[in-house]
N, C-alpha and C positions, 0 to 999 in steps of 0.2 A: 126222518123227520128234520133233520138239520137243512135239507135242500128245499122244505116247503116254504112258500112265499108267506109272510105275514099278512093277514087282511089289512088294506089301506086304513080303515077305520082304527083299529087297534095301533097301528103304528103312528097315526097322527095324535091319538090319544096319549101315547108314550111320550111323543116329542112335544105336545104341548103343555106337558107338566111344567108347574113353575120350578125353575132350576133352583136348588138349595145353594146358600151362600158357601163362601170357601170354608173349608174344613180347617180348624185352627191346630196347629201342632202341640203336641203337649210340652215342648220347651216354650213355645210363646204364651200358653196359659200358665205355665208356671212362672214365666216373667212377668205377666201382668198381675198374677196373684202376689208376688213379691213387692212390686211397685205399690199396690193397694196396702200392702202390710206397711210399707216403709211411710207411706203418706198419712195413714189412719195413725200410726205411731208418732209421728211428728205431731199431728194435729193433736192428739192426746197429750202430750208432754207440754204443748204450748197451754193448753188449757191446765193442766195441773200446775204450772209454774204460775200462769195467771192467777188460779184459784189461791195458791199460797199467799201471792203479793196481796189479795184481796184481804185474806185472812187475817194477815198481820196489820194491813191499813186498818181495817175495821176493829180489830182487836185493841189497836191503839185509841180509836175513837170511842169505842165501848168503855175504856177506862178512863178518857180524859175529856170527852165532849161535856160542855156545860149543861145542855140539856138533855132532859131524859128520855124524850122521844128520839133525839139523834142517837143516844146510847142503845136504845130497844132497837133501832134501825140498823144499827152496827151488829148487835147480837143476831138479829134475824137474818142478816146478810150472810153473816159467818153460818149460820145453820144452812142456809140456801146453798151457799158455796159446798159445804161440805155433802150436802145432797148431791149436787151436781157431780162432783168428782166421782163419788160412790158409784152413781148411775152411769156415767160415762165408762168407769173401770169395769163394770158388770155388764153393760150392754153394748159398749162401743169398743171394746179392747181389740187390738190388732190379733188376729189369730194366722198363724203360719202354716201352709199348706205341707203335710208330710210328703215327704220324697217319694215313698213306695206307692202312691196311688197311680192307678191306671188312668187313661184319658178320661172315660167317661166319669170316674170318680172325681178327678181334678176339675172337670166342668162343674158337676154338681156342687162341689165345695166352694169353686170360685164364685159361682151364681149365688150361692147362698151368703157369703160374705157381703156380695153388693147388695143382695136384698136387705142384709141385716143392717148395713151402713145405710142405705136409703130409708128404711124404717126409722133408724134412729134421727136422722136429718127431718124427716117429716114431723117426727113427735116433739121437735125443738122447743115449742112453747110450753108444753106440759111438763118437761124434766129441766129445762136451761132457763128459760125465761120466767116462767111463773114462780119459781123458787125465789126468784131475785126482786119480784116486785113489792112483798110487802115491807121488807127493809128498805127498798128504795123509795116507797111512798112515805115512811117515816121519816126519812132522812129529809125530805123537803117539808113535811107536814109540822116538824118541830120547829124550825125557824119560821115558818108561816104563821104558825099560833102565837109563838112568842112575840113577833113583830109583825104585826098585821100590816102596817105600812108598808112593807116589803113583799107582801103577798104577789103582787104581779110579777115580780122578778122570780120569786120562787115558783110560782106557776109556770111561768115561762121555761124555766129550767127542767122542772118536771115533764112539760110536754115535749121538750127536745129529749130527753132521756127516754122518753115512751116513743118518740118517732124512732130512737136509734135502736130500741128494742124491736120495732116494726121492721125496720131495715135488716136486722139479724135473721129475723124470722124469714123474710123474704129470701135473702142470700141462701140460707138453709134450703129453703123449698126449691130454689133454683138448682142447687147442688143435688138435691133429692131427684129432681127431673132429669139431670144429667147422668146420674147413676142408673135411672130406669131405662134411658137410652141405651146404655152400655149393656143392660140386661137384656132389652130387646134385640140387640145386635147379636148377642151370645145365642138367643133362641135361633134366630135367624140362620146362623152359622152352623147350627147342629146338624 
């Protein structure tokens, strides 16, 4: 049977199959997973430090601000930051790939981590930006109501802050797209 010629149409079918991407080694996969863990851990640490700084600053404002709406904005901002830090810790914490995993399991783990981080970034409006909006609005609304003659300046600053929020949202959407491209590349390489 080994001396029999394979029919031409079967050989063409076999040769015309799309070539699979390169197969990633388990060492390269572990390296990529460690790198992702490092990047996520550093991002989270930056967010935790920034959150602590915002809580301290808003705590000071909540205690000392002369306008009640500004104090309320500070308290709402503290609540928003606490929610953000909790959500980030719960849903965005870096997970380390166990050493004893086989290649297929490593690939599934790494893909799962990429998908989890992608989904976190895609949802940045609901868990990161939206919790800060009520406090931000009260920060600007208090002085505007107390000094209507300064309303254009306050509204301008509010608009700049909201534009900054949109920029943060877009940067996170872009980062989520990049993670999706890495997920797609993993699927091609399988």
